[in-house]
N, CA and C atoms as an extended XYZ file, in Angstrom:
444
Properties=species:S:1:pos:R:3:atomname:S:1:resname:S:1:resid:I:1 pbc="F F F"
N         0.826       -1.201        0.000 N   UNK     1
C         0.000        0.000        0.000 CA  UNK     1
C         0.867        1.261        0.000 C   UNK     1
N         1.940        1.253        0.800 N   UNK     2
C         2.826        2.412        0.864 CA  UNK     2
C         3.494        2.652       -0.482 C   UNK     2
N         3.802        1.578       -1.206 N   UNK     3
C         4.437        1.729       -2.520 CA  UNK     3
C         3.462        2.381       -3.497 C   UNK     3
N         2.211        1.978       -3.474 N   UNK     4
C         1.211        2.587       -4.358 CA  UNK     4
C         1.026        4.072       -4.056 C   UNK     4
N         1.025        4.432       -2.788 N   UNK     5
C         0.915        5.834       -2.402 CA  UNK     5
C         2.115        6.614       -2.916 C   UNK     5
N         3.311        6.048       -2.779 N   UNK     6
C         4.534        6.694       -3.257 CA  UNK     6
C         4.474        6.911       -4.768 C   UNK     6
N         4.049        5.866       -5.503 N   UNK     7
C         3.955        5.963       -6.966 CA  UNK     7
C         2.939        7.033       -7.352 C   UNK     7
N         1.806        7.087       -6.674 N   UNK     8
C         0.768        8.074       -6.968 CA  UNK     8
C         1.292        9.490       -6.731 C   UNK     8
N         1.919        9.732       -5.597 N   UNK     9
C         2.456       11.065       -5.279 CA  UNK     9
C         3.517       11.464       -6.303 C   UNK     9
N         4.403       10.534       -6.662 N   UNK    10
C         5.442       10.819       -7.653 CA  UNK    10
C         4.807       11.183       -8.995 C   UNK    10
N         3.792       10.430       -9.414 N   UNK    11
C         3.136       10.691      -10.701 CA  UNK    11
C         2.470       12.064      -10.711 C   UNK    11
N         1.786       12.422       -9.629 N   UNK    12
C         1.135       13.724       -9.544 CA  UNK    12
C         2.176       14.843       -9.615 C   UNK    12
N         3.261       14.708       -8.868 N   UNK    13
C         4.304       15.734       -8.890 CA  UNK    13
C         4.965       15.819      -10.260 C   UNK    13
N         5.197       14.692      -10.904 N   UNK    14
C         5.821       14.692      -12.226 CA  UNK    14
C         4.915       15.380      -13.246 C   UNK    14
N         3.635       15.066      -13.245 N   UNK    15
C         2.691       15.679      -14.186 CA  UNK    15
C         2.572       17.172      -13.917 C   UNK    15
N         2.452       17.569      -12.658 N   UNK    16
C         2.338       18.993      -12.324 CA  UNK    16
C         3.588       19.747      -12.729 C   UNK    16
N         4.745       19.131      -12.562 N   UNK    17
C         6.004       19.786      -12.896 CA  UNK    17
C         6.193       19.888      -14.403 C   UNK    17
N         5.609       18.961      -15.169 N   UNK    18
C         5.793       18.979      -16.615 CA  UNK    18
C         4.833       19.943      -17.312 C   UNK    18
N         3.818       20.416      -16.626 N   UNK    19
C         2.870       21.363      -17.215 CA  UNK    19
C         3.420       22.768      -17.040 C   UNK    19
N         3.952       23.318      -18.120 N   UNK    20
C         4.541       24.640      -18.076 CA  UNK    20
C         3.785       25.547      -19.039 C   UNK    20
N         3.705       26.817      -18.690 N   UNK    21
C         3.046       27.787      -19.559 CA  UNK    21
C         4.079       28.479      -20.441 C   UNK    21
N         5.130       27.756      -20.806 N   UNK    22
C         6.152       28.311      -21.683 CA  UNK    22
C         6.946       27.182      -22.324 C   UNK    22
N         7.709       27.545      -23.354 N   UNK    23
C         8.610       26.623      -24.029 CA  UNK    23
C        10.014       27.230      -23.933 C   UNK    23
N        11.021       26.481      -23.480 N   UNK    24
C        12.381       27.037      -23.416 CA  UNK    24
C        12.915       27.352      -24.817 C   UNK    24
N        13.777       28.349      -24.922 N   UNK    25
C        14.451       28.686      -26.178 CA  UNK    25
C        15.621       27.735      -26.381 C   UNK    25
N        15.890       27.393      -27.621 N   UNK    26
C        17.021       26.517      -27.934 CA  UNK    26
C        18.334       27.232      -27.662 C   UNK    26
N        19.199       26.610      -26.879 N   UNK    27
C        20.545       27.109      -26.664 CA  UNK    27
C        20.660       28.363      -25.810 C   UNK    27
N        19.575       28.764      -25.154 N   UNK    28
C        19.616       29.954      -24.295 CA  UNK    28
C        19.149       29.563      -22.897 C   UNK    28
N        19.534       30.347      -21.878 N   UNK    29
C        19.144       30.004      -20.506 CA  UNK    29
C        17.621       30.060      -20.319 C   UNK    29
N        17.082       29.015      -19.727 N   UNK    30
C        15.638       28.913      -19.492 CA  UNK    30
C        15.275       29.497      -18.131 C   UNK    30
N        14.043       29.960      -17.990 N   UNK    31
C        13.589       30.421      -16.673 CA  UNK    31
C        13.424       29.234      -15.729 C   UNK    31
N        13.410       29.529      -14.440 N   UNK    32
C        13.115       28.475      -13.471 CA  UNK    32
C        11.611       28.293      -13.337 C   UNK    32
N        10.842       29.350      -13.669 N   UNK    33
C         9.383       29.275      -13.631 CA  UNK    33
C         8.802       30.476      -14.363 C   UNK    33
N         7.658       30.273      -14.992 N   UNK    34
C         6.905       31.367      -15.624 CA  UNK    34
C         5.455       31.211      -15.212 C   UNK    34
N         4.893       32.255      -14.619 N   UNK    35
C         3.479       32.262      -14.224 CA  UNK    35
C         2.783       33.341      -15.037 C   UNK    35
N         1.943       32.918      -15.980 N   UNK    36
C         1.212       33.849      -16.832 CA  UNK    36
C        -0.211       33.936      -16.308 C   UNK    36
N        -0.623       35.133      -15.932 N   UNK    37
C        -1.952       35.341      -15.370 CA  UNK    37
C        -3.019       34.883      -16.371 C   UNK    37
N        -3.869       33.966      -15.947 N   UNK    38
C        -4.971       33.496      -16.780 CA  UNK    38
C        -4.591       32.447      -17.808 C   UNK    38
N        -3.376       31.922      -17.748 N   UNK    39
C        -2.950       30.905      -18.716 CA  UNK    39
C        -2.364       29.717      -17.976 C   UNK    39
N        -3.091       28.607      -18.010 N   UNK    40
C        -2.611       27.385      -17.375 CA  UNK    40
C        -2.186       26.336      -18.383 C   UNK    40
N        -2.646       26.476      -19.632 N   UNK    41
C        -2.295       25.532      -20.690 CA  UNK    41
C        -1.944       26.303      -21.953 C   UNK    41
N        -1.149       25.664      -22.789 N   UNK    42
C        -0.752       26.278      -24.056 CA  UNK    42
C        -1.665       25.811      -25.177 C   UNK    42
N        -1.948       26.647      -26.156 N   UNK    43
C        -1.521       28.036      -26.277 CA  UNK    43
C        -2.323       28.946      -25.345 C   UNK    43
N        -1.698       30.044      -24.937 N   UNK    44
C        -2.371       31.024      -24.092 CA  UNK    44
C        -3.299       31.873      -24.952 C   UNK    44
N        -4.457       32.217      -24.406 N   UNK    45
C        -5.354       33.148      -25.080 CA  UNK    45
C        -4.990       34.564      -24.648 C   UNK    45
N        -4.659       35.405      -25.622 N   UNK    46
C        -4.352       36.811      -25.366 CA  UNK    46
C        -5.577       37.613      -25.780 C   UNK    46
N        -6.262       38.175      -24.808 N   UNK    47
C        -7.523       38.870      -25.060 CA  UNK    47
C        -7.240       40.299      -25.502 C   UNK    47
N        -7.791       40.650      -26.671 N   UNK    48
C        -7.587       41.997      -27.198 CA  UNK    48
C        -8.138       43.030      -26.214 C   UNK    48
N        -7.407       44.132      -26.060 N   UNK    49
C        -7.821       45.202      -25.158 CA  UNK    49
C        -7.403       44.976      -23.709 C   UNK    49
N        -6.567       43.961      -23.464 N   UNK    50
C        -6.085       43.685      -22.101 CA  UNK    50
C        -4.554       43.658      -22.110 C   UNK    50
N        -3.982       43.333      -20.978 N   UNK    51
C        -2.534       43.169      -20.863 CA  UNK    51
C        -2.205       41.721      -20.543 C   UNK    51
N        -1.135       41.226      -21.117 N   UNK    52
C        -0.558       39.948      -20.697 CA  UNK    52
C         0.323       40.286      -19.503 C   UNK    52
N         0.113       39.584      -18.402 N   UNK    53
C         0.920       39.804      -17.204 CA  UNK    53
C         1.524       38.476      -16.776 C   UNK    53
N         2.808       38.516      -16.454 N   UNK    54
C         3.502       37.290      -16.058 CA  UNK    54
C         4.632       37.613      -15.099 C   UNK    54
N         4.967       36.656      -14.276 N   UNK    55
C         6.160       36.706      -13.439 CA  UNK    55
C         7.109       35.634      -13.953 C   UNK    55
N         8.342       36.043      -14.247 N   UNK    56
C         9.347       35.157      -14.814 CA  UNK    56
C        10.471       35.013      -13.796 C   UNK    56
N        10.591       33.822      -13.218 N   UNK    57
C        11.665       33.535      -12.276 CA  UNK    57
C        12.860       33.001      -13.057 C   UNK    57
N        14.054       33.525      -12.753 N   UNK    58
C        15.260       33.071      -13.437 CA  UNK    58
C        16.473       33.269      -12.537 C   UNK    58
N        17.562       32.648      -12.937 N   UNK    59
C        18.851       32.857      -12.266 CA  UNK    59
C        19.799       33.456      -13.291 C   UNK    59
N        20.440       34.548      -12.912 N   UNK    60
C        21.387       35.199      -13.815 CA  UNK    60
C        22.496       34.214      -14.171 C   UNK    60
N        22.857       34.177      -15.450 N   UNK    61
C        23.916       33.270      -15.883 CA  UNK    61
C        25.281       33.961      -15.890 C   UNK    61
N        25.283       35.281      -15.754 N   UNK    62
C        26.528       36.051      -15.713 CA  UNK    62
C        26.280       37.324      -14.916 C   UNK    62
N        27.335       37.941      -14.441 N   UNK    63
C        27.197       39.251      -13.792 CA  UNK    63
C        26.670       40.239      -14.828 C   UNK    63
N        25.688       41.021      -14.446 N   UNK    64
C        25.126       41.986      -15.384 CA  UNK    64
C        24.727       43.258      -14.657 C   UNK    64
N        25.003       44.391      -15.284 N   UNK    65
C        24.619       45.691      -14.726 CA  UNK    65
C        23.223       46.095      -15.185 C   UNK    65
N        22.840       45.666      -16.392 N   UNK    66
C        21.558       46.076      -16.962 CA  UNK    66
C        20.829       44.881      -17.556 C   UNK    66
N        19.540       45.046      -17.739 N   UNK    67
C        18.702       44.071      -18.439 CA  UNK    67
C        17.759       44.828      -19.360 C   UNK    67
N        17.569       44.267      -20.552 N   UNK    68
C        16.658       44.863      -21.526 CA  UNK    68
C        15.803       43.746      -22.120 C   UNK    68
N        14.477       43.949      -22.206 N   UNK    69
C        13.634       42.912      -22.806 CA  UNK    69
C        13.710       42.967      -24.330 C   UNK    69
N        13.805       41.802      -24.937 N   UNK    70
C        13.740       41.681      -26.393 CA  UNK    70
C        12.606       40.714      -26.695 C   UNK    70
N        11.585       41.219      -27.387 N   UNK    71
C        10.414       40.410      -27.705 CA  UNK    71
C        10.343       40.228      -29.212 C   UNK    71
N        10.296       38.963      -29.630 N   UNK    72
C        10.170       38.614      -31.035 CA  UNK    72
C         8.849       37.867      -31.208 C   UNK    72
N         8.037       38.324      -32.151 N   UNK    73
C         6.741       37.692      -32.413 CA  UNK    73
C         6.845       36.920      -33.724 C   UNK    73
N         6.538       35.626      -33.665 N   UNK    74
C         6.558       34.749      -34.837 CA  UNK    74
C         5.119       34.527      -35.274 C   UNK    74
N         4.799       35.007      -36.477 N   UNK    75
C         3.448       34.857      -37.024 CA  UNK    75
C         3.397       33.751      -38.074 C   UNK    75
N         4.279       32.788      -37.984 N   UNK    76
C         4.312       31.690      -38.944 CA  UNK    76
C         5.321       31.939      -40.040 C   UNK    76
N         4.995       32.828      -40.964 N   UNK    77
C         5.922       33.097      -42.058 CA  UNK    77
C         6.572       34.473      -41.944 C   UNK    77
N         6.390       35.138      -40.811 N   UNK    78
C         7.071       36.419      -40.606 CA  UNK    78
C         7.383       36.617      -39.124 C   UNK    78
N         8.447       37.380      -38.892 N   UNK    79
C         8.879       37.734      -37.534 CA  UNK    79
C         8.861       39.239      -37.417 C   UNK    79
N         8.557       39.712      -36.222 N   UNK    80
C         8.645       41.146      -35.967 CA  UNK    80
C         9.045       41.383      -34.526 C   UNK    80
N         9.774       42.447      -34.302 N   UNK    81
C        10.141       42.857      -32.948 CA  UNK    81
C         8.948       43.586      -32.333 C   UNK    81
N         8.732       43.355      -31.062 N   UNK    82
C         7.653       44.014      -30.334 CA  UNK    82
C         8.295       44.808      -29.195 C   UNK    82
N         8.333       46.134      -29.313 N   UNK    83
C         8.961       46.921      -28.234 CA  UNK    83
C         8.029       47.055      -27.031 C   UNK    83
N         8.471       46.549      -25.889 N   UNK    84
C         7.684       46.719      -24.669 CA  UNK    84
C         7.755       48.175      -24.226 C   UNK    84
N         6.715       48.675      -23.569 N   UNK    85
C         6.725       50.071      -23.121 CA  UNK    85
C         7.900       50.411      -22.199 C   UNK    85
N         8.309       49.472      -21.340 N   UNK    86
C         9.440       49.715      -20.433 CA  UNK    86
C        10.649       48.927      -20.940 C   UNK    86
N        11.657       49.643      -21.430 N   UNK    87
C        12.846       48.997      -21.980 CA  UNK    87
C        13.936       48.728      -20.937 C   UNK    87
N        13.781       49.253      -19.734 N   UNK    88
C        14.723       48.963      -18.660 CA  UNK    88
C        14.110       47.861      -17.789 C   UNK    88
N        14.497       46.612      -18.076 N   UNK    89
C        13.917       45.477      -17.355 CA  UNK    89
C        14.293       45.478      -15.880 C   UNK    89
N        15.362       46.177      -15.510 N   UNK    90
C        15.735       46.263      -14.091 CA  UNK    90
C        14.628       46.930      -13.277 C   UNK    90
N        13.882       47.849      -13.890 N   UNK    91
C        12.778       48.519      -13.196 CA  UNK    91
C        11.621       47.568      -12.923 C   UNK    91
N        11.554       46.460      -13.672 N   UNK    92
C        10.449       45.520      -13.520 CA  UNK    92
C        10.846       44.256      -12.760 C   UNK    92
N        11.987       44.303      -12.073 N   UNK    93
C        12.345       43.180      -11.216 CA  UNK    93
C        11.585       43.309       -9.900 C   UNK    93
N        10.793       42.297       -9.578 N   UNK    94
C        10.035       42.317       -8.324 CA  UNK    94
C        10.753       41.501       -7.251 C   UNK    94
N        11.767       40.773       -7.663 N   UNK    95
C        12.644       40.045       -6.754 CA  UNK    95
C        14.044       40.185       -7.324 C   UNK    95
N        14.974       40.691       -6.543 N   UNK    96
C        16.318       40.960       -7.028 CA  UNK    96
C        16.402       42.382       -7.567 C   UNK    96
N        17.616       42.833       -7.817 N   UNK    97
C        17.809       44.165       -8.384 CA  UNK    97
C        19.125       44.197       -9.144 C   UNK    97
N        19.200       45.089      -10.103 N   UNK    98
C        20.431       45.258      -10.870 CA  UNK    98
C        21.409       46.081      -10.046 C   UNK    98
N        22.687       45.784      -10.115 N   UNK    99
C        23.303       44.717      -10.905 CA  UNK    99
C        23.035       43.337      -10.302 C   UNK    99
N        22.967       42.337      -11.200 N   UNK   100
C        22.777       40.947      -10.778 CA  UNK   100
C        24.111       40.219      -10.841 C   UNK   100
N        24.296       39.325       -9.900 N   UNK   101
C        25.494       38.490       -9.879 CA  UNK   101
C        25.158       37.131      -10.498 C   UNK   101
N        26.130       36.487      -11.102 N   UNK   102
C        25.930       35.163      -11.677 CA  UNK   102
C        25.350       34.223      -10.625 C   UNK   102
N        24.275       33.522      -10.973 N   UNK   103
C        23.619       32.592      -10.063 CA  UNK   103
C        22.557       33.211       -9.187 C   UNK   103
N        22.451       34.546       -9.187 N   UNK   104
C        21.465       35.226       -8.344 CA  UNK   104
C        20.062       35.023       -8.906 C   UNK   104
N        19.125       34.684       -8.032 N   UNK   105
C        17.731       34.514       -8.429 CA  UNK   105
C        17.053       35.875       -8.535 C   UNK   105
N        16.167       36.000       -9.519 N   UNK   106
C        15.419       37.236       -9.716 CA  UNK   106
C        14.069       36.891      -10.328 C   UNK   106
N        13.126       37.819      -10.219 N   UNK   107
C        11.811       37.672      -10.836 CA  UNK   107
C        11.506       38.930      -11.632 C   UNK   107
N        11.187       38.739      -12.908 N   UNK   108
C        10.845       39.830      -13.810 CA  UNK   108
C         9.331       39.855      -13.975 C   UNK   108
N         8.745       41.038      -13.825 N   UNK   109
C         7.306       41.213      -14.030 CA  UNK   109
C         7.093       41.732      -15.447 C   UNK   109
N         6.413       40.938      -16.260 N   UNK   110
C         6.109       41.293      -17.647 CA  UNK   110
C         4.697       41.853      -17.732 C   UNK   110
N         4.569       43.002      -18.379 N   UNK   111
C         3.258       43.566      -18.673 CA  UNK   111
C         3.286       43.988      -20.135 C   UNK   111
N         2.509       43.264      -20.961 N   UNK   112
C         2.538       43.472      -22.401 CA  UNK   112
C         1.133       43.766      -22.912 C   UNK   112
N         0.896       44.961      -23.452 N   UNK   113
C        -0.433       45.302      -23.961 CA  UNK   113
C        -0.814       44.459      -25.183 C   UNK   113
N        -2.081       44.047      -25.227 N   UNK   114
C        -2.657       43.383      -26.397 CA  UNK   114
C        -3.729       44.346      -26.914 C   UNK   114
N        -3.382       45.098      -27.937 N   UNK   115
C        -4.273       46.146      -28.438 CA  UNK   115
C        -5.503       45.561      -29.134 C   UNK   115
N        -6.623       46.298      -29.056 N   UNK   116
C        -7.858       45.866      -29.719 CA  UNK   116
C        -7.680       45.761      -31.224 C   UNK   116
N        -6.745       46.529      -31.771 N   UNK   117
C        -6.517       46.543      -33.217 CA  UNK   117
C        -5.780       45.300      -33.719 C   UNK   117
N        -5.210       44.492      -32.824 N   UNK   118
C        -4.468       43.313      -33.265 CA  UNK   118
C        -5.417       42.312      -33.913 C   UNK   118
N        -4.984       41.682      -35.005 N   UNK   119
C        -5.837       40.663      -35.641 CA  UNK   119
C        -5.880       39.392      -34.789 C   UNK   119
N        -6.951       38.641      -34.957 N   UNK   120
C        -7.082       37.368      -34.250 CA  UNK   120
C        -6.257       36.331      -35.010 C   UNK   120
N        -5.078       36.026      -34.478 N   UNK   121
C        -4.145       35.100      -35.122 CA  UNK   121
C        -3.477       34.220      -34.077 C   UNK   121
N        -2.902       33.130      -34.553 N   UNK   122
C        -2.037       32.290      -33.717 CA  UNK   122
C        -0.614       32.813      -33.889 C   UNK   122
N         0.146       32.822      -32.807 N   UNK   123
C         1.501       33.347      -32.855 CA  UNK   123
C         2.328       32.719      -31.751 C   UNK   123
N         3.631       32.950      -31.827 N   UNK   124
C         4.533       32.547      -30.752 CA  UNK   124
C         5.326       33.775      -30.341 C   UNK   124
N         5.317       34.063      -29.051 N   UNK   125
C         6.051       35.203      -28.508 CA  UNK   125
C         7.306       34.675      -27.840 C   UNK   125
N         8.448       35.230      -28.215 N   UNK   126
C         9.706       34.876      -27.554 CA  UNK   126
C        10.190       36.081      -26.770 C   UNK   126
N        10.432       35.888      -25.487 N   UNK   127
C        10.951       36.953      -24.629 CA  UNK   127
C        12.333       36.574      -24.146 C   UNK   127
N        13.282       37.473      -24.345 N   UNK   128
C        14.630       37.342      -23.794 CA  UNK   128
C        14.908       38.565      -22.949 C   UNK   128
N        15.606       38.372      -21.859 N   UNK   129
C        16.173       39.492      -21.117 CA  UNK   129
C        17.661       39.451      -21.407 C   UNK   129
N        18.169       40.526      -22.032 N   UNK   130
C        19.570       40.552      -22.429 CA  UNK   130
C        20.331       41.562      -21.580 C   UNK   130
N        21.622       41.276      -21.410 N   UNK   131
C        22.475       42.143      -20.603 CA  UNK   131
C        23.123       43.223      -21.462 C   UNK   131
N        24.028       43.970      -20.857 N   UNK   132
C        24.675       45.083      -21.558 CA  UNK   132
C        25.541       44.627      -22.731 C   UNK   132
N        25.883       43.330      -22.789 N   UNK   133
C        26.656       42.779      -23.902 CA  UNK   133
C        25.759       42.067      -24.917 C   UNK   133
N        24.452       42.237      -24.777 N   UNK   134
C        23.447       41.631      -25.651 CA  UNK   134
C        23.412       40.104      -25.521 C   UNK   134
N        23.864       39.578      -24.377 N   UNK   135
C        23.790       38.144      -24.097 CA  UNK   135
C        22.512       37.857      -23.321 C   UNK   135
N        21.872       36.760      -23.644 N   UNK   136
C        20.614       36.400      -22.995 CA  UNK   136
C        20.860       35.881      -21.582 C   UNK   136
N        20.143       36.455      -20.627 N   UNK   137
C        20.165       35.978      -19.246 CA  UNK   137
C        19.032       34.973      -19.013 C   UNK   137
N        17.964       35.091      -19.808 N   UNK   138
C        16.841       34.166      -19.748 CA  UNK   138
C        16.061       34.296      -21.053 C   UNK   138
N        15.464       33.188      -21.498 N   UNK   139
C        14.706       33.216      -22.744 CA  UNK   139
C        13.635       32.134      -22.701 C   UNK   139
N        12.435       32.473      -23.180 N   UNK   140
C        11.357       31.486      -23.281 CA  UNK   140
C        10.380       31.916      -24.359 C   UNK   140
N         9.541       30.957      -24.784 N   UNK   141
C         8.526       31.202      -25.814 CA  UNK   141
C         7.148       30.895      -25.253 C   UNK   141
N         6.175       31.637      -25.736 N   UNK   142
C         4.780       31.410      -25.356 CA  UNK   142
C         3.953       31.224      -26.628 C   UNK   142
N         3.528       30.010      -26.941 N   UNK   143
C         2.559       29.840      -28.018 CA  UNK   143
C         1.236       30.470      -27.576 C   UNK   143
N         0.611       31.233      -28.467 N   UNK   144
C        -0.580       31.973      -28.053 CA  UNK   144
C        -1.537       32.181      -29.223 C   UNK   144
N        -2.746       32.639      -28.865 N   UNK   145
C        -3.760       33.037      -29.842 CA  UNK   145
C        -4.320       34.364      -29.390 C   UNK   145
N        -4.481       35.315      -30.311 N   UNK   146
C        -5.149       36.578      -30.005 CA  UNK   146
C        -6.644       36.328      -30.192 C   UNK   146
N        -7.407       36.636      -29.141 N   UNK   147
C        -8.849       36.364      -29.136 CA  UNK   147
C        -9.609       37.564      -28.598 C   UNK   147
N       -10.941       37.540      -28.795 N   UNK   148
C       -11.809       38.564      -28.185 CA  UNK   148
C       -12.194       38.163      -26.786 C   UNK   148
């Protein structure tokens, strides 16, 4: 009986841990956790006229004085840069502060407007936080759909 309980608990923890609201970027440092408000499964629904809000937990991979968000939107056959309103990501750290030391844990608060004018499409959003040398400190992708 104890073995069955152990197997059940392990299975529940494994399934819960494997359900992520993001996809890691190839060859770049992944976050330790991403919590997207209102999104528990992929693709996330991005409601026009609202903001996407998320907390991104990560560990700095190198000493860095600054952080800047780089957002790339993949619309299938085209890519475009999406400039976030706040380009100094250090201002949006809710845990930790710049400068960051290698291995230091931090949490970035993402707030991204989804304008009513955006077309209803499927897309993938890639967010990187880059340092003063343009090296990625963290990177992840969010498959999403723009909806009403």
